[in-house]
Steps between C-alpha positions, in 0.01 A plus 500: 500500500412792285732761653800462733647777717683648200181514297314649794764770544451605132143585584491610868707784639548328838842357602658323790418518788150592390425272213232265637441269195740225399327359196184515291331164433183601316368806322181585306543845345271758672335231719714315752861406597660252740836557652710358786709642780744266659513598867859470631645543840752728330228771464619798712159559660523167684760639732233710677178324395521313734829390662472130574163478315548630145169589320465683166336838563146518365567835330779329295256224386275778378802665330586165336144483366523862377829442322357189332202698379744782389675250265169420340401865460837638389516231225234709321677833526740573219704767685493317833849613589358851535209386721443393867197341669400655830262337756196720547312252724509162656163356602380185672854381588491179703784291630400133545825329600864589576757454229840390616851451353523205261154538364398607154228763463285458192356835389190502293375837381195574284402823329155617620495818296738731320392845393750755385784521750304317778484132552336278760642158571403200719795327653546167686813354650509130582756256636448130385140589402425654843384865495748723679393852397249673274418858410341731246764740367444829311784666319565796278751527219705809518794654301835419662611850426264797492416631156730781399344848546391665187639835397162658547475372859855618572429854365207535743740481800 
């Protein structure tokens, strides 16, 4: 294991109940990353999705892929505590099998391109080698806080 939840939380801004990555197993700077999400019946969303037949929501599998990719990208940003990654698009999302409590989701994310503040990622989520979900994710890096107004801009008001 390269990063545990403590190491992940030093990079990602996400916290319980919305941290969707439990560990990072592999990482090639600027290229690819592999993380895992242990799917537990204790996840709050299982109360309603679906009572008596718990299935991890597909959008949360995509979020887990995005967070895993975010760890890879934010590693390269020196002032990462001042930045956030926003989704700008999700393309070609496909859900191939249900993911249920007790399973471990393996999240493999590859950088397709990274230009300026925009990045395109390919993500796959598998369980025991079987494809559960896949998607192309586009994100934009933004400042967590807006830049302070300059004196010149303030005097124009």
